N, C-alpha and C positions, 0 to 999 in steps of 0.2 A: 626954595630948595625942596627936594622930594620929602625929606624929613626936617624938622626944626634943627637949627645949627647945633644947639647944645646936645641934643640926642645923638646926632652923628658924631660930634666931637668926643662924647663920652665913650662910644664904641671904639673909635680910633685910638684914643688914649689907652683904653683897656687892652686892646690888641697889641699895641706897641709895648706896653709894660710886660705883657706875657712873653712876647717874642724876644725882647731884650734880656729877659731872665732865662731864656732857653726853654720855655714851657710850650710844648706843642699842643697839648689838649687843655682846654679851660672853658668854663661856662661863660657865655655872653648874655644869655637870657635865662631867667628862672621862670618857669611856668608854675605859678603858685596857685594851688587850688585849695583855698581854705575851707571849702565845703563841697559836698557832692549832692547838693540840693538844687533843684531847678524848677521853674514854673512852666517849662516846656519839656517835651520828650520827642525831640526831632528824629526823623527816620534814619539819619546818618550818624547819630551820636552813640558813643560807647554807653552801654546800659548803666554802668556804675556811675556815670557822671550826672544822672538825674534821679537816681533812686535812693540817695543817701538821706538820712534824717538830719534835721537842723541841729539837734542836740549833739550830734557826732562831729560838729565842725571843730576846726583847730582854734586854739587861742591865739591872740595877737602875739604873745611871747613865743609860741611855737613858730609862727610865721616869720618873725624877725630873726630867730635863731637860724632858720633855713637861709634867709637872705644873707646873714653875716657869714655863715659857714661856706656858702658857695661863692660869694664875692662878685656875682654878676652885676653889671651896672644897670641892667634893664630887668624890671619885674613885671611880668604879664600876669595880672590877677584874673583868673578864669574860674573854672569849676566844672559843673555847677554854674549857677548864676550869681556873680559876685555882688550884685546889688541887694541880694537877699541876706548877705552876711551882716549881722547886726553891728559888728565892730569895724565896719569898713572905713569910717572916717578916722578912727583912731589909728588903724593900720596905715592908711595913706599919709596921715600926718607924720607918723614915725618914719615912713619911707622917704618922704620929702626931706625930713631932717637929716637923713643919711645921704641926701643928694642923689637918690636913685631916680631913674626915669620909669614911670609907671604907665602901663597900658591896661585899661579896664576892658576886658573882652565880654561884651554884653548883648543880650537880645533886645534891650532897650525898653522892655515892657514896664519896668518900675523906675526908670530914670526920673520921671516926673515927681514921684513922692518919696523915693529913697536916696536920691542923689542931688538933683537940682535944688538949690537953696540950702543944702546941708554941707556939701563938699565943694568948696570954691574952685574956680578955674586956676590952673597953675601951668607954668611953662615946663613943668616936670610931669604933667598928667595928660594922658591922651585917652579918648574914648574910641574903642574899636567896635563898631556896630555890625552885627551879623545881618546880611541880606543875601540869601542864597537864590536870588532870582527876583523878578518883578512880582507884582501882587499875587497872581494866581499860583505861581511856582513856589514862592516863599511860604505862603500860607499852607500849601500842600506839604512842604518839607517839615514845617513846624507843627503840622496837624492841628492848626487852629485858625479860624477865619479872623481877619482883622489885625494880625500881627504885623504885616507889612505897613499898613497905614499908621499903626501906632509908632513903629520905628521911624517912619518918615517924619511924623509930627515931632518926635523926640529929637531927631537930628536938627530940624529947623529951630526948635527951641534952644537946643544946646549951642548952636551956632550964634544965635542972638545973645545968649548969656556969656559968650566968650570962651567956650571950650574948644579945644583942638580935637577934631573928629576925623576918623577914617572909616571906610567900609571894609568888610571882610566877606568874601564870597567863596564858597566851596563848590567845586565843579563835580557833578555827579554824572552817571550814565545818561540820565534823562535831560541833562542841561542842554539847552539850545544856545550855541555860541553867540547867535545874534542877540539873545537876551543878556548875555554877559556884556556885550557892547552897550546895550541900553543902560545897564548899571554904571558903566564907565561914564556915559553921558550924564547920568543922574548925579554923579560925583561933582561934575562941573556946575550943574544946576543948583545943587544944594550948597555949593562952595565948601565942600569937605576937602581935606588935604590930600586924599588919595584912596586907592582901593587895592587891597591885598587879595590876589586870586590864587587859589591853590587847589589841586585835585584832592578829593576826599580820600581818607585812609580806610582801608578795608578791615574794619573792626570785626573780629570773629564773633562778638556778642550781638551783632546786628544781623537779623534775618532777611531784611528787605534787600531786593536785588537792585542796588543803587550805585555800586562802586564800579569804577572803570578798570579795564585791563590796561597793561602798559601801552599796548598799541592804540587803544582808544584815548588814553591820555595824550599821546603824541599827536593824534589827529586833531583833537580839540585845541591843544595848545599851539599847534602850528597856526591855526586860524586866529587864536587870541594874540599870539606874538605879532601877527601881521598888522593888527590894528593898534597894538599897545602903545606905540610911540605917539599916537594922537591924544592920549589920555594920561591921567595921573595914576598909572599903574605902579604899585609899590613893590614890585618884584624886580630884582636886578636883571640886566640883559643876559648875563650868563645863566641865571636860574631859568629864565624863559627858554633859552636855547636847550637846556637840559630837559625841561618839561616837554619840549617839542621833539625830543629825541635826536637833537642835532649835535649833542656832545654828552660825554659821561662825566659824572662827578662822584667822588667817594662820599659816603654819609659821614656826618659829624655829629653823632647823637649826644656827645658830651657838651656840645655848644649850647644846647637848649635842655636843661635839666628840669625835672618835674618833682615837686614836693606836694603831697596830698594828705588827706586825713589818715591814710594808712602808712605814711612815711615816704621815703624817697623811692620813686618808681623806676625800676630797672628795665631796659636801659634808657627808655625815653617815655614820653607821655602817650605814645601811640601803641607800642607793643604790649599785648596782654599775655599774662601767664608766667612772667619771669620773676614775680615777687616784689617785695618792698623791704626797705632797710630803715631802721630807726636812726642809725648813726650815719652822718655824712661821710666820714672817712672810710667806713666799711663799704658803703655804696661806691665811693669813688675809686677805692683801691681794688675791690674784688670784681667789679664789672669788667668783662672781657671786651674792652673798647675795640681792639683790633678786629675781633670777630664781627662786631656790629658795623664797623666801618666798611667791611668787605661786602656787605649786603647779600651774603650767601644764605642767610636764614630764609626759610620759605615765607615768613611774614613780612619780609622786606622786598619781595620780588616786584610788587606793583606799587611800591611807595615812592612818591615823588613830592612829598610834603615839604613846604618851604622851611619848616622848623629843622629838618635834618640836613638840608642842602644849601641854604643861603650862605652859611659861614664858608662852606667849601667853594661856593660860587665866587665870593669875594676874594678868597685866597687864590684861586686859580686865575682870576682876572688880574690880580696884582703881580703875577709872575712875568707879565710882559708890559712893555710901554704902551702898546695899543690897547690892551685890556685895562690898564690903569687909567688911561685917558678916557676910554669909553665909560668906565665906572664913575669917574669924576664928572663927566658931562651928564650922565644919568642922575647923579646925586644932586647936581645943581639945577636940574630941570624941574618941571612941575610947579 
């Protein structure tokens, strides 16, 4: 299967419960950022995500309250670099006890001494390793030599230790599509479960000229879509059609909510400048979801990030028999 059976089933059950209850908007994924501290300062990353102090991190109790408040079955622990979070094992243990599925979104630099041998493999735990290109490109984007080789070594070791691993690639203006296909081939070579490919978001705090216009996204993703069926690409067919400009989708910012050291970030983990909320109910009830779904805000114009649109892609696919069959076949593949 494209994703482990339990992971897929948890999402399906959650969606079914919400829809049977007549709830149209609900979180499926919590982007949990327990710290804004990182050991890299990548050129395409929002400035706040690597300039925070470790002392300003959230407590485990704060993290768990956010998990309980939003009710999402999947918790993506990111940041910042999650392996730098001193209480990571305690947090993961508590999440597994709650039967949550956990994704650790990491640059892999500290897996060898902060994760392996400390946090055991689990069928509820997945490692998502960032590789934004092959060696030269990835080291350029991370602004440090040797990061690619360290990540590859960590992936090989993690696989040997029994962890479930995925790759995560962001497509920028300078990205060569042929190199994206090389990464897809690398997934097979490393025996990883798959690769998530998404266009980068145009953060206003980033000065570097690295982000794609909507037309450039379409051009690159038409090429990526053309070869995607040959590899373990972790994006649904409908999302790839959307990224390639072949269909439209509404945004579902409420499907992937974001909790940070500053509180709940409105309306999603991408948009900057809309503020933070301490209280879940205030965040959920006062955010103008209809406005953000419409994508009329200027900051949404070039956004085609999977976090906002995969939920909509699945919803749209399931409206027809053809789309449902296509989605099921994709889910069973890889």
